OpenMM code with the backbone's topology and positions (N, CA, C; nanometers):
from openmm import Vec3, app, unit

residues = "MET ALA THR SER LYS ALA LYS PRO THR ASP ALA THR GLY ARG GLN ARG GLU ALA ALA ALA ALA ALA ALA ALA GLU GLN GLN GLN GLN ALA ALA GLU THR MET ALA MET ALA THR ALA GLU LYS GLN ASN ALA ILE ASN ASN ASP ILE ILE ASP ALA THR LYS PRO THR GLN VAL ALA THR VAL VAL VAL ASP GLU PRO THR ILE VAL ALA LYS GLY ASP GLU THR VAL THR ILE ARG VAL VAL GLU THR ILE GLU ASN MET THR PHE GLY ALA GLY ASN MET TYR SER PHE THR ALA GLY GLN LYS TYR GLN VAL GLN ARG ASP LEU ALA ARG HIS LEU GLU GLU LYS GLY TYR LEU ALA GLY VAL ILE".split()
positions = [
    Vec3(1.1512, 3.6772, -0.0146),
    Vec3(1.3263, 3.6644, 0.0280),
    Vec3(1.4286, 3.6705, -0.0548),
    Vec3(1.4951, 3.8052, -0.1032),
    Vec3(1.5652, 3.8210, -0.2070),
    Vec3(1.6699, 3.7413, -0.1957),
    Vec3(1.7634, 3.7131, -0.3516),
    Vec3(1.8902, 3.6670, -0.2803),
    Vec3(1.9891, 3.7129, -0.3661),
    Vec3(2.0296, 3.7181, -0.3193),
    Vec3(2.1930, 3.8256, -0.4267),
    Vec3(2.2973, 3.6945, -0.4538),
    Vec3(2.3273, 3.7771, -0.5841),
    Vec3(2.4441, 3.6597, -0.6138),
    Vec3(2.5209, 3.7029, -0.5826),
    Vec3(2.6683, 3.5767, -0.5537),
    Vec3(2.7642, 3.6066, -0.5081),
    Vec3(2.8469, 3.6818, -0.5868),
    Vec3(2.9267, 3.7560, -0.5582),
    Vec3(3.0855, 3.8829, -0.6002),
    Vec3(3.1566, 3.7451, -0.6748),
    Vec3(3.2165, 3.7797, -0.8162),
    Vec3(3.3109, 3.6569, -0.8140),
    Vec3(3.3725, 3.6355, -0.7273),
    Vec3(3.4904, 3.7450, -0.6678),
    Vec3(3.5732, 3.7441, -0.5941),
    Vec3(3.5216, 3.6488, -0.4692),
    Vec3(3.4093, 3.6447, -0.4247),
    Vec3(3.3883, 3.5762, -0.2992),
    Vec3(3.3015, 3.4544, -0.3734),
    Vec3(3.4273, 3.3526, -0.3052),
    Vec3(3.5015, 3.2323, -0.2986),
    Vec3(3.3702, 3.1686, -0.2229),
    Vec3(3.3459, 3.1747, -0.1303),
    Vec3(3.2832, 3.0982, -0.0435),
    Vec3(3.1093, 3.0926, -0.0588),
    Vec3(3.0987, 3.2578, -0.0939),
    Vec3(2.9555, 3.2259, -0.1846),
    Vec3(2.9314, 3.1812, -0.2687),
    Vec3(3.0297, 3.1297, -0.3586),
    Vec3(2.9973, 3.0890, -0.4863),
    Vec3(2.9861, 2.9479, -0.4821),
    Vec3(3.0583, 2.8774, -0.3878),
    Vec3(2.9919, 2.7259, -0.2954),
    Vec3(2.9197, 2.7187, -0.2374),
    Vec3(2.9058, 2.8217, -0.1424),
    Vec3(2.7598, 2.8151, -0.0841),
    Vec3(2.6065, 2.8513, -0.2269),
    Vec3(2.6374, 2.9099, -0.3273),
    Vec3(2.5444, 2.9043, -0.4604),
    Vec3(2.5225, 2.7844, -0.4555),
    Vec3(2.6582, 2.7279, -0.4887),
    Vec3(2.6333, 2.5783, -0.5804),
    Vec3(2.6049, 2.5120, -0.5169),
    Vec3(2.6210, 2.5100, -0.3431),
    Vec3(2.5641, 2.3834, -0.2921),
    Vec3(2.3958, 2.3871, -0.2812),
    Vec3(2.3738, 2.5085, -0.2649),
    Vec3(2.1876, 2.5567, -0.2933),
    Vec3(2.2095, 2.5059, -0.3479),
    Vec3(2.1977, 2.4861, -0.4950),
    Vec3(2.1726, 2.4764, -0.5934),
    Vec3(2.1363, 2.2754, -0.6687),
    Vec3(2.2960, 2.2681, -0.6215),
    Vec3(2.3100, 2.0758, -0.5711),
    Vec3(2.1838, 2.0323, -0.4912),
    Vec3(2.1307, 2.1002, -0.3513),
    Vec3(2.0875, 2.0095, -0.3019),
    Vec3(1.9103, 2.0723, -0.3388),
    Vec3(1.8652, 2.2320, -0.4035),
    Vec3(1.7311, 2.1933, -0.4422),
    Vec3(1.7079, 2.0664, -0.5930),
    Vec3(1.7830, 2.0130, -0.6331),
    Vec3(1.8519, 1.9659, -0.7579),
    Vec3(1.7892, 1.8378, -0.6896),
    Vec3(1.8636, 1.8216, -0.5667),
    Vec3(1.8149, 1.6650, -0.5542),
    Vec3(1.7157, 1.6881, -0.5220),
    Vec3(1.7079, 1.7276, -0.4201),
    Vec3(1.5242, 1.7588, -0.2913),
    Vec3(1.4060, 1.7068, -0.4386),
    Vec3(1.3827, 1.8326, -0.5691),
    Vec3(1.3441, 1.8150, -0.6578),
    Vec3(1.3567, 1.6467, -0.6873),
    Vec3(1.4624, 1.6021, -0.7141),
    Vec3(1.4744, 1.4621, -0.7606),
    Vec3(1.3509, 1.3622, -0.7305),
    Vec3(1.3714, 1.4068, -0.5118),
    Vec3(1.3458, 1.2770, -0.4218),
    Vec3(1.1722, 1.3387, -0.4032),
    Vec3(1.1280, 1.4511, -0.4202),
    Vec3(0.9983, 1.4700, -0.5157),
    Vec3(0.9110, 1.3563, -0.5941),
    Vec3(1.0281, 1.3419, -0.7077),
    Vec3(0.9412, 1.2989, -0.8197),
    Vec3(0.9731, 1.1550, -0.7779),
    Vec3(1.0525, 1.0749, -0.7613),
    Vec3(1.0554, 0.9843, -0.7316),
    Vec3(0.9310, 0.9053, -0.5885),
    Vec3(0.9500, 0.9967, -0.5199),
    Vec3(0.8639, 1.0113, -0.4051),
    Vec3(0.6969, 0.9704, -0.4605),
    Vec3(0.6304, 1.0496, -0.5492),
    Vec3(0.5925, 1.0824, -0.6261),
    Vec3(0.5057, 0.9786, -0.7184),
    Vec3(0.5982, 0.8883, -0.7210),
    Vec3(0.5812, 0.7434, -0.8493),
    Vec3(0.5540, 0.6744, -0.7459),
    Vec3(0.6282, 0.6428, -0.6491),
    Vec3(0.6366, 0.5488, -0.5899),
    Vec3(0.4655, 0.5213, -0.5101),
    Vec3(0.4520, 0.6427, -0.4321),
    Vec3(0.3039, 0.7081, -0.3979),
    Vec3(0.2176, 0.6633, -0.5071),
    Vec3(0.2201, 0.6866, -0.6078),
    Vec3(0.1180, 0.6171, -0.7384),
    Vec3(0.1269, 0.4891, -0.7334),
    Vec3(0.2580, 0.5031, -0.7557),
    Vec3(0.2677, 0.2897, -0.7792),
    Vec3(0.1743, 0.2231, -0.6548),
    Vec3(0.2111, 0.2391, -0.5106),
    Vec3(0.1348, 0.1995, -0.4149),
    Vec3(0.0292, 0.2534, -0.4379),
    Vec3(-0.0916, 0.2782, -0.4276),
    Vec3(-0.1757, 0.3479, -0.4170),
    Vec3(-0.2544, 0.2732, -0.5643),
    Vec3(-0.2068, 0.2342, -0.7208),
    Vec3(-0.2266, 0.1949, -0.8258),
    Vec3(-0.2585, 0.0523, -0.7774),
    Vec3(-0.1704, -0.0158, -0.7176),
    Vec3(-0.1058, -0.1679, -0.6530),
    Vec3(-0.2784, -0.1667, -0.5086),
    Vec3(-0.3406, -0.0590, -0.4712),
    Vec3(-0.4333, -0.1120, -0.2899),
    Vec3(-0.5461, -0.1036, -0.3856),
    Vec3(-0.5590, -0.0621, -0.5380),
    Vec3(-0.7112, -0.0006, -0.6166),
    Vec3(-0.6849, -0.1125, -0.6725),
    Vec3(-0.5836, -0.1908, -0.7602),
    Vec3(-0.6292, -0.2999, -0.8303),
    Vec3(-0.5618, -0.4301, -0.7678),
    Vec3(-0.4897, -0.4410, -0.6932),
    Vec3(-0.4303, -0.5985, -0.6800),
    Vec3(-0.5404, -0.6877, -0.5580),
    Vec3(-0.5541, -0.7809, -0.5895),
    Vec3(-0.6252, -0.8860, -0.4838),
    Vec3(-0.4489, -1.0017, -0.4377),
    Vec3(-0.5570, -1.0051, -0.3088),
    Vec3(-0.4015, -1.0823, -0.1993),
    Vec3(-0.5129, -1.1843, -0.1766),
    Vec3(-0.4490, -1.3007, -0.2159),
    Vec3(-0.5120, -1.4143, -0.2119),
    Vec3(-0.4847, -1.3935, -0.0380),
    Vec3(-0.5833, -1.4280, 0.0875),
    Vec3(-0.5876, -1.4840, 0.2114),
    Vec3(-0.6504, -1.5911, 0.2632),
    Vec3(-0.6813, -1.6989, 0.1995),
    Vec3(-0.7276, -1.7591, 0.2168),
    Vec3(-0.6243, -1.9060, 0.2892),
    Vec3(-0.5239, -1.8471, 0.2665),
    Vec3(-0.4426, -1.9636, 0.3301),
    Vec3(-0.3191, -1.8719, 0.4729),
    Vec3(-0.4214, -1.8220, 0.5556),
    Vec3(-0.3030, -1.7301, 0.6139),
    Vec3(-0.1539, -1.7468, 0.6330),
    Vec3(-0.1291, -1.8793, 0.6457),
    Vec3(-0.0104, -1.8981, 0.6547),
    Vec3(0.1384, -1.8913, 0.5188),
    Vec3(0.0305, -1.8379, 0.4591),
    Vec3(0.1373, -1.8613, 0.3427),
    Vec3(0.2190, -1.7062, 0.3238),
    Vec3(0.2401, -1.6915, 0.2165),
    Vec3(0.3510, -1.5311, 0.1655),
    Vec3(0.1999, -1.5154, 0.0848),
    Vec3(0.1172, -1.4189, 0.1006),
    Vec3(0.0387, -1.3593, -0.0210),
    Vec3(0.0773, -1.3442, -0.1286),
    Vec3(0.0006, -1.3442, -0.2209),
    Vec3(0.0271, -1.3355, -0.3350),
    Vec3(-0.1014, -1.2820, -0.4364),
    Vec3(-0.1123, -1.2275, -0.5413),
    Vec3(-0.1952, -1.1849, -0.6109),
    Vec3(-0.2910, -1.2577, -0.6728),
    Vec3(-0.3912, -1.2131, -0.6889),
    Vec3(-0.4889, -1.3603, -0.7586),
    Vec3(-0.6153, -1.2858, -0.8847),
    Vec3(-0.6687, -1.3707, -0.9138),
    Vec3(-0.7398, -1.2725, -0.9920),
    Vec3(-0.9037, -1.2649, -0.9170),
    Vec3(-0.9919, -1.1680, -1.0040),
    Vec3(-1.0863, -1.0675, -0.9431),
    Vec3(-1.2026, -1.1698, -0.9703),
    Vec3(-1.1834, -1.2804, -0.8920),
    Vec3(-1.3503, -1.3791, -0.9710),
    Vec3(-1.3549, -1.4788, -0.8621),
    Vec3(-1.4489, -1.5263, -0.7630),
    Vec3(-1.4935, -1.5966, -0.7083),
    Vec3(-1.4255, -1.7830, -0.7586),
    Vec3(-1.3323, -1.8411, -0.6682),
    Vec3(-1.2891, -1.9818, -0.6921),
    Vec3(-1.3052, -2.0674, -0.6247),
    Vec3(-1.3392, -2.2073, -0.6115),
    Vec3(-1.3588, -2.3085, -0.4869),
    Vec3(-1.2097, -2.3618, -0.5098),
    Vec3(-1.2781, -2.3784, -0.3089),
    Vec3(-1.1185, -2.4572, -0.2917),
    Vec3(-1.2078, -2.5763, -0.2518),
    Vec3(-1.0622, -2.6128, -0.1784),
    Vec3(-1.0619, -2.7738, -0.2191),
    Vec3(-1.1817, -2.8396, -0.0483),
    Vec3(-1.1660, -2.8204, -0.0287),
    Vec3(-1.2962, -2.7964, 0.0638),
    Vec3(-1.4144, -2.7296, 0.0304),
    Vec3(-1.4267, -2.7143, -0.0563),
    Vec3(-1.5433, -2.6776, -0.1798),
    Vec3(-1.6102, -2.5156, -0.0713),
    Vec3(-1.5635, -2.4781, 0.0132),
    Vec3(-1.5714, -2.3503, 0.0791),
    Vec3(-1.5753, -2.2246, -0.1149),
    Vec3(-1.6481, -2.1844, -0.0942),
    Vec3(-1.6682, -2.0472, -0.2345),
    Vec3(-1.5864, -1.9510, -0.1572),
    Vec3(-1.4900, -1.8906, -0.2544),
    Vec3(-1.3888, -1.7615, -0.1736),
    Vec3(-1.4168, -1.6471, -0.2559),
    Vec3(-1.4327, -1.5305, -0.1907),
    Vec3(-1.4931, -1.3887, -0.2252),
    Vec3(-1.4157, -1.2738, -0.2387),
    Vec3(-1.3995, -1.2213, -0.2992),
    Vec3(-1.3236, -1.0761, -0.2761),
    Vec3(-1.3728, -1.0033, -0.1792),
    Vec3(-1.3220, -0.9273, -0.1084),
    Vec3(-1.3465, -0.8399, 0.0052),
    Vec3(-1.2685, -0.6757, -0.0089),
    Vec3(-1.2895, -0.5879, 0.0375),
    Vec3(-1.2367, -0.5083, 0.0434),
    Vec3(-1.2334, -0.4257, 0.2353),
    Vec3(-1.1162, -0.4233, 0.2710),
    Vec3(-1.1838, -0.3851, 0.4133),
    Vec3(-1.1297, -0.1988, 0.4628),
    Vec3(-1.2344, -0.1959, 0.5516),
    Vec3(-1.2021, 0.0038, 0.5315),
    Vec3(-1.1671, -0.0377, 0.6587),
    Vec3(-1.1076, -0.0422, 0.7555),
    Vec3(-0.9915, 0.0249, 0.8374),
    Vec3(-0.8915, -0.1184, 0.8476),
    Vec3(-0.7565, -0.0692, 0.9021),
    Vec3(-0.6825, -0.1811, 0.8221),
    Vec3(-0.6367, -0.2251, 1.0297),
    Vec3(-0.6691, -0.4143, 0.9837),
    Vec3(-0.6530, -0.5186, 1.0477),
    Vec3(-0.4911, -0.5614, 1.1052),
    Vec3(-0.4833, -0.5495, 1.2706),
    Vec3(-0.3573, -0.6077, 1.2513),
    Vec3(-0.3501, -0.7282, 1.3565),
    Vec3(-0.3122, -0.8584, 1.2782),
    Vec3(-0.3109, -1.0019, 1.3628),
    Vec3(-0.4397, -1.0124, 1.4203),
    Vec3(-0.5270, -1.0581, 1.3298),
    Vec3(-0.6528, -1.0744, 1.4016),
    Vec3(-0.6384, -1.2216, 1.3616),
    Vec3(-0.6984, -1.3202, 1.4338),
    Vec3(-0.6957, -1.4437, 1.4693),
    Vec3(-0.8669, -1.4828, 1.4623),
    Vec3(-0.8844, -1.6247, 1.3278),
    Vec3(-0.9553, -1.6601, 1.3191),
    Vec3(-0.9715, -1.8279, 1.3045),
    Vec3(-1.0331, -1.8800, 1.3446),
    Vec3(-1.0266, -1.9796, 1.3593),
    Vec3(-0.8658, -2.0426, 1.4498),
    Vec3(-0.8251, -2.1643, 1.4759),
    Vec3(-0.6872, -2.2319, 1.5441),
    Vec3(-0.5643, -2.1783, 1.4746),
    Vec3(-0.5605, -2.1327, 1.4774),
    Vec3(-0.4020, -2.0769, 1.4365),
    Vec3(-0.3951, -1.9857, 1.3055),
    Vec3(-0.4893, -1.9549, 1.2876),
    Vec3(-0.4889, -1.8744, 1.1122),
    Vec3(-0.4824, -1.7325, 1.1977),
    Vec3(-0.3880, -1.6446, 1.1534),
    Vec3(-0.3315, -1.4948, 1.1937),
    Vec3(-0.3985, -1.4124, 1.0720),
    Vec3(-0.4442, -1.3078, 1.0691),
    Vec3(-0.5074, -1.2325, 0.9096),
    Vec3(-0.4112, -1.0899, 0.9477),
    Vec3(-0.3741, -1.0212, 0.8856),
    Vec3(-0.3691, -0.8826, 0.9014),
    Vec3(-0.4109, -0.8548, 0.7489),
    Vec3(-0.4407, -0.7286, 0.7649),
    Vec3(-0.5437, -0.6184, 0.6232),
    Vec3(-0.5337, -0.5404, 0.6436),
    Vec3(-0.5248, -0.4294, 0.4977),
    Vec3(-0.4695, -0.3143, 0.5051),
    Vec3(-0.5981, -0.2644, 0.3864),
    Vec3(-0.6282, -0.1673, 0.4612),
    Vec3(-0.7588, -0.0694, 0.4025),
    Vec3(-0.7364, -0.0197, 0.3275),
    Vec3(-0.8217, -0.0780, 0.2189),
    Vec3(-0.8622, -0.0098, 0.0702),
    Vec3(-0.8110, -0.1058, -0.0003),
    Vec3(-0.7705, -0.2622, 0.0287),
    Vec3(-0.6520, -0.3749, -0.0637),
    Vec3(-0.7757, -0.4374, -0.0543),
    Vec3(-0.8024, -0.4941, -0.1884),
    Vec3(-0.8540, -0.6203, -0.2219),
    Vec3(-0.8026, -0.7644, -0.1638),
    Vec3(-0.8821, -0.8378, -0.1230),
    Vec3(-0.8718, -0.9712, -0.0888),
    Vec3(-0.9433, -1.0518, -0.0872),
    Vec3(-0.8970, -1.1617, -0.1012),
    Vec3(-0.9802, -1.2477, -0.1685),
    Vec3(-1.0018, -1.4119, -0.0168),
    Vec3(-1.1006, -1.4327, 0.0110),
    Vec3(-1.0751, -1.4568, 0.1272),
    Vec3(-1.2141, -1.5927, 0.1480),
    Vec3(-1.2248, -1.7148, 0.1878),
    Vec3(-1.3277, -1.7996, 0.2566),
    Vec3(-1.4848, -1.7168, 0.3381),
    Vec3(-1.5587, -1.7605, 0.2313),
    Vec3(-1.7024, -1.6724, 0.2538),
    Vec3(-1.7338, -1.6615, 0.4365),
    Vec3(-1.7026, -1.7159, 0.4451),
    Vec3(-1.6640, -1.7888, 0.6622),
    Vec3(-1.6260, -1.6237, 0.7329),
    Vec3(-1.4594, -1.6400, 0.6720),
    Vec3(-1.4216, -1.4770, 0.7050),
    Vec3(-1.4663, -1.3732, 0.6731),
    Vec3(-1.5392, -1.3804, 0.5324),
    Vec3(-1.5996, -1.2400, 0.4370),
    Vec3(-1.7006, -1.2377, 0.5199),
    Vec3(-1.8125, -1.3349, 0.5694),
    Vec3(-1.8647, -1.2799, 0.6322),
    Vec3(-1.8912, -1.2647, 0.7978),
    Vec3(-1.8331, -1.2942, 0.9005),
    Vec3(-1.7544, -1.2896, 0.9969),
    Vec3(-1.6886, -1.1056, 1.0352),
    Vec3(-1.5658, -1.0820, 0.9045),
    Vec3(-1.5766, -0.9271, 0.8691),
    Vec3(-1.7220, -0.8533, 0.8410),
    Vec3(-1.7478, -0.8794, 0.8191),
    Vec3(-1.9363, -0.8295, 0.7653),
    Vec3(-2.0186, -0.7992, 0.8925),
    Vec3(-1.9950, -0.8712, 0.9758),
    Vec3(-2.0773, -0.8906, 1.1041),
    Vec3(-2.0062, -0.7621, 1.2259),
    Vec3(-1.8766, -0.7808, 1.1534),
    Vec3(-1.8107, -0.6759, 1.2564),
    Vec3(-1.8653, -0.5114, 1.2252),
    Vec3(-1.8642, -0.4877, 1.0692),
    Vec3(-1.8908, -0.3667, 1.0722),
    Vec3(-1.6911, -0.3563, 1.0049),
    Vec3(-1.6196, -0.4261, 0.9436),
    Vec3(-1.4844, -0.3996, 0.8651),
    Vec3(-1.5284, -0.4146, 0.7134),
    Vec3(-1.6243, -0.4403, 0.6275),
    Vec3(-1.6371, -0.4562, 0.5102),
    Vec3(-1.6601, -0.3486, 0.4447),
    Vec3(-1.6099, -0.2991, 0.3135),
    Vec3(-1.6056, -0.1991, 0.2180),
    Vec3(-1.7359, -0.2509, 0.1271),
    Vec3(-1.7550, -0.3919, 0.1811),
    Vec3(-1.8158, -0.4197, 0.0447),
    Vec3(-1.7395, -0.6193, -0.0187),
    Vec3(-1.8616, -0.6751, -0.0901),
    Vec3(-1.8249, -0.8131, -0.0958),
    Vec3(-1.8465, -0.8050, -0.2473),
    Vec3(-1.7092, -0.7580, -0.3245),
    Vec3(-1.7329, -0.7731, -0.4972),
    Vec3(-1.7627, -0.9236, -0.5356),
] * unit.nanometer
topology = app.Topology()
chain = topology.addChain("A")
for resn in residues:
    res = topology.addResidue(resn, chain)
    for name in ("N", "CA", "C"):
        topology.addAtom(name, app.Element.getBySymbol(name[0]), res)
């Protein structure tokens, strides 16, 4: 579609062109901001590990290595293939997992998720 330039005497046309140019610039900036946010989110999903060994606490990012917790249960790092919301495992333990995100969990929880077919693999 060809656009014509407003005549110098057409005040409304000049205002419309200025508004269209401003809107196009604003849309470009919004697209760049969204692209950066998407890239940062994808990077976090690929690289951050969320500690889910204590389901009632706020999740924190931990290092990518097995550790020993107080009861002697070894923890493992997992990645689920599907998003799981409000899963109960044990009395009063609610878990939510996002597909593709790495989580550090107790080995018995990892074993349970593997039996159900939710694990992409234990790291």
